[in-house]
A tleap script that builds the chain and sets N, CA, C and O, in Angstrom:
source leaprc.protein.ff14SB
mol = sequence {
  NMET THR ARG TYR SER ILE ASP PRO GLU GLN
  HIE GLU LEU ILE ALA THR TRP GLY THR GLY
  GLU GLY ASP LEU ALA SER ARG ILE ALA ALA
  VAL PRO ALA GLY THR ASP THR ALA LEU LEU
  MET ARG LEU ALA ARG ALA LEU THR HIE LEU
  SER GLU ALA CALA
}
set mol.1.N position { -13.858 -4.826 -9.058 }
set mol.1.CA position { -13.511 -4.705 -10.485 }
set mol.1.C position { -14.220 -3.525 -11.184 }
set mol.1.O position { -15.421 -3.340 -10.990 }
set mol.2.N position { -13.609 -2.849 -11.869 }
set mol.2.CA position { -14.238 -1.760 -12.533 }
set mol.2.C position { -14.696 -2.312 -14.046 }
set mol.2.O position { -13.964 -2.977 -14.779 }
set mol.3.N position { -15.933 -1.934 -14.327 }
set mol.3.CA position { -16.613 -2.298 -15.542 }
set mol.3.C position { -16.713 -0.909 -16.342 }
set mol.3.O position { -17.002 0.153 -15.791 }
set mol.4.N position { -16.458 -1.040 -17.602 }
set mol.4.CA position { -16.526 0.196 -18.464 }
set mol.4.C position { -17.671 0.007 -19.438 }
set mol.4.O position { -17.988 -1.104 -19.861 }
set mol.5.N position { -18.233 1.045 -19.752 }
set mol.5.CA position { -19.390 1.106 -20.758 }
set mol.5.C position { -19.344 2.430 -21.424 }
set mol.5.O position { -18.613 3.343 -21.041 }
set mol.6.N position { -20.191 2.504 -22.484 }
set mol.6.CA position { -20.297 3.877 -23.185 }
set mol.6.C position { -21.780 4.398 -23.090 }
set mol.6.O position { -22.726 3.619 -22.973 }
set mol.7.N position { -21.903 5.584 -23.140 }
set mol.7.CA position { -23.280 6.191 -23.365 }
set mol.7.C position { -23.193 6.979 -24.777 }
set mol.7.O position { -22.796 8.140 -24.881 }
set mol.8.N position { -23.602 6.214 -25.780 }
set mol.8.CA position { -23.511 6.946 -27.093 }
set mol.8.C position { -24.216 8.238 -27.314 }
set mol.8.O position { -23.805 9.097 -28.094 }
set mol.9.N position { -25.355 8.345 -26.555 }
set mol.9.CA position { -26.075 9.596 -26.680 }
set mol.9.C position { -25.433 10.726 -26.056 }
set mol.9.O position { -25.404 11.829 -26.602 }
set mol.10.N position { -24.883 10.475 -24.858 }
set mol.10.CA position { -24.100 11.576 -24.202 }
set mol.10.C position { -22.577 11.688 -24.678 }
set mol.10.O position { -21.871 12.633 -24.327 }
set mol.11.N position { -22.171 10.768 -25.412 }
set mol.11.CA position { -20.836 10.648 -25.851 }
set mol.11.C position { -19.725 10.540 -24.704 }
set mol.11.O position { -18.743 11.278 -24.637 }
set mol.12.N position { -20.021 9.548 -23.849 }
set mol.12.CA position { -19.259 9.419 -22.616 }
set mol.12.C position { -18.759 8.002 -22.389 }
set mol.12.O position { -19.459 7.058 -22.755 }
set mol.13.N position { -17.602 7.808 -21.813 }
set mol.13.CA position { -17.052 6.505 -21.385 }
set mol.13.C position { -17.320 6.554 -19.936 }
set mol.13.O position { -16.999 7.547 -19.283 }
set mol.14.N position { -17.923 5.474 -19.372 }
set mol.14.CA position { -18.360 5.508 -18.100 }
set mol.14.C position { -17.756 4.266 -17.401 }
set mol.14.O position { -17.601 3.204 -18.004 }
set mol.15.N position { -17.385 4.464 -15.958 }
set mol.15.CA position { -16.915 3.138 -15.255 }
set mol.15.C position { -17.977 2.938 -14.197 }
set mol.15.O position { -18.581 3.882 -13.689 }
set mol.16.N position { -18.173 1.706 -13.895 }
set mol.16.CA position { -19.106 1.219 -12.787 }
set mol.16.C position { -18.379 0.276 -11.867 }
set mol.16.O position { -17.437 -0.437 -12.214 }
set mol.17.N position { -18.892 0.336 -10.683 }
set mol.17.CA position { -18.368 -0.510 -9.597 }
set mol.17.C position { -19.632 -1.308 -8.896 }
set mol.17.O position { -20.627 -0.651 -8.591 }
set mol.18.N position { -19.597 -2.433 -8.694 }
set mol.18.CA position { -20.589 -3.129 -7.887 }
set mol.18.C position { -20.274 -2.890 -6.400 }
set mol.18.O position { -19.132 -2.981 -5.948 }
set mol.19.N position { -21.330 -2.585 -5.690 }
set mol.19.CA position { -20.985 -2.408 -4.143 }
set mol.19.C position { -21.695 -3.360 -3.255 }
set mol.19.O position { -21.563 -3.292 -2.033 }
set mol.20.N position { -22.430 -4.227 -3.823 }
set mol.20.CA position { -23.205 -5.143 -3.024 }
set mol.20.C position { -24.589 -4.603 -2.645 }
set mol.20.O position { -25.467 -5.392 -2.294 }
set mol.21.N position { -24.803 -3.330 -2.705 }
set mol.21.CA position { -25.989 -2.625 -2.447 }
set mol.21.C position { -26.588 -2.045 -3.784 }
set mol.21.O position { -27.719 -1.559 -3.817 }
set mol.22.N position { -25.821 -2.119 -4.811 }
set mol.22.CA position { -26.243 -1.495 -6.036 }
set mol.22.C position { -24.916 -1.084 -6.836 }
set mol.22.O position { -23.826 -1.418 -6.371 }
set mol.23.N position { -24.984 -0.464 -7.865 }
set mol.23.CA position { -23.825 -0.070 -8.610 }
set mol.23.C position { -23.588 1.360 -8.561 }
set mol.23.O position { -24.534 2.147 -8.608 }
set mol.24.N position { -22.311 1.769 -8.463 }
set mol.24.CA position { -21.929 3.269 -8.567 }
set mol.24.C position { -21.361 3.417 -10.001 }
set mol.24.O position { -20.772 2.505 -10.581 }
set mol.25.N position { -21.594 4.673 -10.531 }
set mol.25.CA position { -21.035 5.014 -11.893 }
set mol.25.C position { -20.361 6.310 -11.867 }
set mol.25.O position { -20.708 7.184 -11.073 }
set mol.26.N position { -19.367 6.474 -12.744 }
set mol.26.CA position { -18.838 7.728 -12.891 }
set mol.26.C position { -18.294 7.990 -14.257 }
set mol.26.O position { -17.672 7.100 -14.836 }
set mol.27.N position { -18.500 9.210 -14.833 }
set mol.27.CA position { -18.101 9.474 -16.116 }
set mol.27.C position { -16.540 9.643 -16.111 }
set mol.27.O position { -15.951 10.429 -15.369 }
set mol.28.N position { -15.903 8.770 -17.075 }
set mol.28.CA position { -14.507 8.850 -17.152 }
set mol.28.C position { -13.920 9.770 -18.143 }
set mol.28.O position { -12.886 10.377 -17.863 }
set mol.29.N position { -14.513 9.919 -19.295 }
set mol.29.CA position { -14.074 10.827 -20.336 }
set mol.29.C position { -15.347 11.092 -21.394 }
set mol.29.O position { -16.232 10.288 -21.686 }
set mol.30.N position { -15.209 12.171 -21.778 }
set mol.30.CA position { -16.166 12.517 -22.945 }
set mol.30.C position { -15.421 12.061 -24.266 }
set mol.30.O position { -14.213 12.206 -24.453 }
set mol.31.N position { -16.278 11.513 -25.117 }
set mol.31.CA position { -15.578 11.136 -26.493 }
set mol.31.C position { -16.235 12.037 -27.495 }
set mol.31.O position { -17.327 12.565 -27.280 }
set mol.32.N position { -15.519 12.206 -28.633 }
set mol.32.CA position { -15.917 13.099 -29.639 }
set mol.32.C position { -17.345 12.475 -30.354 }
set mol.32.O position { -17.490 11.290 -30.654 }
set mol.33.N position { -18.212 13.395 -30.526 }
set mol.33.CA position { -19.438 13.059 -31.193 }
set mol.33.C position { -19.135 12.446 -32.602 }
set mol.33.O position { -18.228 12.900 -33.299 }
set mol.34.N position { -19.849 11.499 -32.960 }
set mol.34.CA position { -19.530 10.867 -34.271 }
set mol.34.C position { -18.577 9.697 -34.304 }
set mol.34.O position { -18.364 9.060 -35.335 }
set mol.35.N position { -17.937 9.400 -32.988 }
set mol.35.CA position { -17.035 8.286 -32.902 }
set mol.35.C position { -17.727 7.056 -33.172 }
set mol.35.O position { -18.870 6.967 -32.723 }
set mol.36.N position { -17.210 6.007 -33.875 }
set mol.36.CA position { -17.848 4.857 -34.217 }
set mol.36.C position { -18.083 4.043 -32.870 }
set mol.36.O position { -17.167 3.732 -32.109 }
set mol.37.N position { -19.393 3.746 -32.677 }
set mol.37.CA position { -19.901 3.112 -31.497 }
set mol.37.C position { -19.216 1.790 -31.307 }
set mol.37.O position { -18.869 1.418 -30.187 }
set mol.38.N position { -19.016 1.065 -32.407 }
set mol.38.CA position { -18.380 -0.295 -32.312 }
set mol.38.C position { -16.806 -0.201 -31.828 }
set mol.38.O position { -16.275 -1.067 -31.133 }
set mol.39.N position { -16.207 0.872 -32.257 }
set mol.39.CA position { -14.937 1.254 -31.672 }
set mol.39.C position { -14.914 1.521 -30.202 }
set mol.39.O position { -14.055 1.040 -29.463 }
set mol.40.N position { -15.901 2.317 -29.788 }
set mol.40.CA position { -15.995 2.602 -28.329 }
set mol.40.C position { -16.290 1.395 -27.435 }
set mol.40.O position { -15.801 1.202 -26.321 }
set mol.41.N position { -17.128 0.639 -28.059 }
set mol.41.CA position { -17.465 -0.690 -27.314 }
set mol.41.C position { -16.334 -1.620 -27.229 }
set mol.41.O position { -16.299 -2.346 -26.235 }
set mol.42.N position { -15.343 -1.727 -28.160 }
set mol.42.CA position { -14.263 -2.370 -28.104 }
set mol.42.C position { -13.331 -1.878 -27.071 }
set mol.42.O position { -12.704 -2.640 -26.335 }
set mol.43.N position { -13.248 -0.551 -27.026 }
set mol.43.CA position { -12.463 0.192 -25.956 }
set mol.43.C position { -12.918 -0.170 -24.506 }
set mol.43.O position { -12.106 -0.469 -23.630 }
set mol.44.N position { -14.166 -0.129 -24.325 }
set mol.44.CA position { -14.826 -0.565 -23.087 }
set mol.44.C position { -14.489 -1.891 -22.688 }
set mol.44.O position { -14.080 -2.172 -21.561 }
set mol.45.N position { -14.671 -2.744 -23.660 }
set mol.45.CA position { -14.367 -4.158 -23.331 }
set mol.45.C position { -12.866 -4.470 -23.009 }
set mol.45.O position { -12.517 -5.257 -22.129 }
set mol.46.N position { -12.031 -3.777 -23.805 }
set mol.46.CA position { -10.562 -3.954 -23.404 }
set mol.46.C position { -10.162 -3.270 -22.064 }
set mol.46.O position { -9.259 -3.750 -21.379 }
set mol.47.N position { -10.789 -2.228 -21.717 }
set mol.47.CA position { -10.592 -1.540 -20.275 }
set mol.47.C position { -11.125 -2.526 -19.197 }
set mol.47.O position { -10.516 -2.736 -18.148 }
set mol.48.N position { -12.261 -3.096 -19.514 }
set mol.48.CA position { -12.948 -4.078 -18.589 }
set mol.48.C position { -11.962 -5.307 -18.290 }
set mol.48.O position { -11.729 -5.686 -17.142 }
set mol.49.N position { -11.446 -5.851 -19.358 }
set mol.49.CA position { -10.454 -6.923 -19.338 }
set mol.49.C position { -9.272 -6.623 -18.708 }
set mol.49.O position { -8.686 -7.529 -18.116 }
set mol.50.N position { -8.782 -5.421 -18.731 }
set mol.50.CA position { -7.597 -4.891 -18.149 }
set mol.50.C position { -7.798 -4.863 -16.739 }
set mol.50.O position { -6.961 -5.357 -15.984 }
set mol.51.N position { -8.935 -4.278 -16.286 }
set mol.51.CA position { -9.304 -4.235 -14.921 }
set mol.51.C position { -9.466 -5.563 -14.258 }
set mol.51.O position { -9.076 -5.745 -13.105 }
set mol.52.N position { -9.992 -6.419 -14.918 }
set mol.52.CA position { -10.211 -7.756 -14.403 }
set mol.52.C position { -8.791 -8.540 -14.248 }
set mol.52.O position { -8.606 -9.308 -13.303 }
set mol.53.N position { -7.868 -8.310 -15.176 }
set mol.53.CA position { -6.659 -8.905 -15.064 }
set mol.53.C position { -5.761 -8.291 -13.963 }
set mol.53.O position { -4.881 -8.950 -13.410 }
set mol.54.N position { -6.001 -7.121 -13.700 }
set mol.54.CA position { -5.233 -6.398 -12.546 }
set mol.54.C position { -5.731 -6.853 -11.249 }
set mol.54.O position { -5.252 -6.398 -10.210 }
savepdb mol mol.pdb
quit
């Protein structure tokens, strides 16, 4: 399952995957500087829930 998170300092949406040996991460998208962190966290949570449901 893909888990999503944000990096508010780099303004990025990140996806991570557990491998059993550690986690892998990949930048999914750059987000505009100044975007509300709470909004980005809700987006990450919604994408994680969507991934879990799929």
